[in-house]
C-alpha positions, 0 to 999 in steps of 0.5 A: 275603757274595759268591760268586765262583766255582763248581767241581762235581766232581758234583752232579745232572746237573752234572759238571765244571762251573765258573762265575764270578760277579759282584755281579749275576748272571742264570743262564739256561736252559730248564726242567730245564737245571739252574738249581735243581740249581745253587741247591741245590749252593750251599745244600748247599756253605754249609749241609751235604748233606741226606738224601733225603726227600719234600721233598729231592730226591737230587743224587747224580750218575749220571755221577761217582763224586765227589759235591759240589764247591768255593766260592770265596766273599768275605767281610768283605774276605777270600776263602774256598774251601770245599769238600764232598766225597762218594765213596760214598753210604753214607759221610760227606762231608768238610769242608774250607775256609780263607782264600786266605792258607792259614789253614784254618777247622773247620765250627763256625768256619765256621758261626760266620762266617755266623751267624745265617745258617741253612738255614731263613732261606736256604730261606724268606727269601734263595731267593725263589721263586714258591712261597714268595711264595704267601700264602692263595691259597684261596678261603674266607679273610677279611679278618681272616686274610689281614691276620694272615697279612701281618702275620707276613710283614712281621715274620718275612719269611715266613708260616711262624711264621703256619701253625705258629700255626694248627696249634698252635690247630687241635692244642690245640683237637683236645684239648679246647674245653668241657665239653660237647664230650664227644668230646674226649680230655680229657672222655673222660679225665675221664668215665673216671676217675669211672666207675673211682672208683665201681668202687673204692667198690663193690668195698671194700664187696664185700670187707668181706663176704668177710673171714672166708673171705679171713682163712682163705684166707690162713692156709692160704697162708701154711702152704702157703708155709712148708711149700714153703720147708721143702721147698726147703730139704730139697731143696736139702739133698738136692742138696748131698748127690748133689753130694758123691756125684758126687764120689766117683770124684774123691776116690778118685783124688786119694788114689791120686794123693796116695799115688803121688807120696809114693813119687815121686823128688824133682824137682830144684831150679831151680839143679840143674835148670838145671846139669843140661840145661847139661851135657846141652848140652855132652854132645850138643855133644861127640857132634856134634864127635867125629861130625863129626871122625870123618867127616872123618878117614874122608873125608880117608883116602879122598882120600889114597887116591884120591891114590895114583896112579903119575903123582903119585907120579912128581911127588913123587919127589926126582928131580923136584922136582931136575929142575925146579929145574935147569931153572928155573936153566938155562933163560934160558941156553938160551934165549939159546943157542937164539936164537943158533944160529938167527941164525948159521943164517939168516946162512949159509942167506942167503950161499950163497941170494944166490951160488946166485942170482946164478950162476944168474941169470947163466947165464940170461943167457946163454942169450939171448947164446949161439947155439943150439948153444951153449944146450944147454951152458947149460941143462946148466949151470943144471940143474947149478947148482940140483942143486948149490944144493939139496945144498949147503942140505941139508948146510949146514943139517944140518951147521950145526945139528948143529955149533952144537948140539954147541958148546952146553953149556947146551941140551944140558943144558936138552934132557937135564933135560926129556927126564925128563919125556917118559914122562908128558908131551908135550914141543915141540922148542923151549926155550920151549915145553918150559919152558911144560910144565915151569910147568905141571908145577910148577903141578901139583906144587904142588896136589898138595901143596896136596891132601896138605896139605888132607886131612892128619889129624894136627891132626883125629886130635889134636883127636879125642882131646881129644874123647874125653877130655872126654867121658870127664871129663863121663860120670865127673862126670855118669854119667847125663847121657846119660838127661837126656831120659828124666829130664826127661819123669819130672820134667814128668810129675811135676810135671804129676800135682802140678799135676793134684793141686792142682786136684784139692784146689782142686775137693774142698776147695769140697765136702769139709773135707780138712784131716781125717785120716779118709776120708769116708765116702760110704755115710753121705752115701747114707744122709743122702739116702735120709732127706731124700727121705722127709721130702720125700715127707711134707711133699708129701702135707700140701702137697697136702692144704692146696693142695686145701683152699685151692682150694675156699676161693677158689672159694667167695670167686670165686664171690662176687666181681664179675670185677674185682679192688680192685687191678686197679681202683687200677691203671687208676685210676692209669693214667687219672690219668696219662693226663690229667695228660699230656693237660691238660700238651700242651693247656697246652703248645700254649696257651703256645706260642700265646701266645708266638707272639702276643706275639713277633709283636705285639713284632716289629710294634711295633719293626720293622713301620714301618720294613719298611713304609716300605722295602716301600712305596718297593719296591711304588711302583717296580714299579708305575710309582708306581700303588701308592704307599702302605701303611697299617695302619688299625685292625690292616687293611692298606690299599693306597692308589694315585695315584687316592686310593684304598684297598683291602684285601689282600682286594680286591686282584688276584693279580698285585698282591699278588704284587707286594707280598709280593716288596716286603715280602720285599725290604724285610724282607731289607734290615732284617736286613742280613746281608751274604749273597747273595739268589737269585730263582729264576723269581719274575717269571714273571707279570711283564710287560715294564714290571714286569720292567724295574722289578724289575731296577731294584730288583735291581740298586739292591739289588746295590749292597749285596747280591749278586744272583743270578736264576735263570730261563728268561725268554730276555728276560734274554739280550737285556737283561743284560751279556754278563759277568752272564750264566751260560748253562746 
């Protein structure tokens, strides 16, 4: 698997960031730059978000509402995108994944794809840190324990299983080591078991001597129990009778209600009930329609009264309609005659105007040619011509109009007909203007006809008469139809009483036998209650006497008894036995787990240790420039041999050499696992000098040919030595 790209929405201090990764990538940054945060993001995206604990940090971002992001991976030659998002601290994260082709992947399918890779394998093996490379740095270790830890690291990749084995040994020894270790839980429980057994034997011997008193006490206790049982039965009988007395009022209410219902009118069946309701609806409908029509008739009468006006009456007269019809007929001819008269008048006016204008011009022009003595005569002639023109104009206008009008019959008839309306309407002098007024009068008359037609009551009065007849027929067939609501209320009340009677019957029948004709005698029930109370009082007196006598016997028995009862001792015995069984079971489980770990380690060592040692030997030789070139197992002791032929135990090696050996072993183990998963190194070469760091990089580049390698470091030397495309700077 290879990580190609990271897109972070919000994770710790990293918000809206994206990074591209190659087969060999160096993530460079100072302390607190976010290297560990970026590594944690990769882990959380692959395996899921982890809750905050003492060992897990909370990476919920402060500057973003979105927690999580997206990875682009390459697995088995196919690209896969993987997304985990969380929007609220208390909410559940979402998971989405799929191939670049579009096919989606569920979370279970994703975990199956990377199986057997797990979060523990990621933390302990594939995330190589200075911390998880440490093996036994304490001062009080020995060669045997150190070799055991290294053997575990070589066969499992980590010392976690060795630490687990040591913890199990401590837990097993804390339970039991030997019979002489009396402070151990197993020995304490065995001693407690023997002590309780002795107490039980003593207690059984003690109770044999108390047998007569115990027998007498048991007999009295039996009699006390019998009397208490009898009293309880009498108390129950008394309560039952008192319960019946509590229903006395309900019983008599039931009888009264039953008598009332016998005298009530019968409720109609459903068909009659539905028919009556239907007729009542018809009755209401007729009433509504009659009321509506009566109001409409009255309203029409009021409107007709409002229309009774002199002008409306004038318009409705027959002469008015005749005049309007005649005007309509002669209007076109009158209009043509008016146009003709106007044209003739215009021609006359123009002829004498031209003549007078010519004379006036001629006279005016003579004023220029005449001498001064004759010019006065010209002025007089000009004035006379103007006066003559005015007189001729007035006369010609009046005489021509009068003559023209006198000679046109249609025009005279039109004006005579329109003069009929001058009393009610104002008419202009021309034909077209008067005709427009006549048209408006016709429109007004038509609207008046429509109003009279709208308010005509003949049809309404006919409908009203029919509705009155229908109402009379309905009342004849159903005389009480107008009282249906009151009848329904009575029937509903009767139904409620019947329902209430049934509920009373059901309640009372659980207490009394109502099938009998005789009434229940509550006085007799009260007498029975008094008799039972008397019996209870006698039995209580006898019971108190027995209790007092038995108390005296019990005191005598207790005086001779020891503190613990036999029953309590047996209970304690069973409790100790149970605890002892659990302790033994826990001890055996721890011992079995230790044996399983040892057997598994031995089996792994036999099959995989030689191959891992060979690869680790090559890596260690490269790291140390060939100085340490051989790793051997001599009598189950791990020995390192250098170029000088000197062999040293792990106990005798320097801290730096052991660090390099552990890194070589880790890389060899990863190569043996062959899981095709990226390898992460988080500042794991801080103690290396320049040459050893160069050797490590050569090894990692060689490893990167098969598995992706991602280095997180604060060492600026990487910025100078690595290719630009292989460095991500934070």
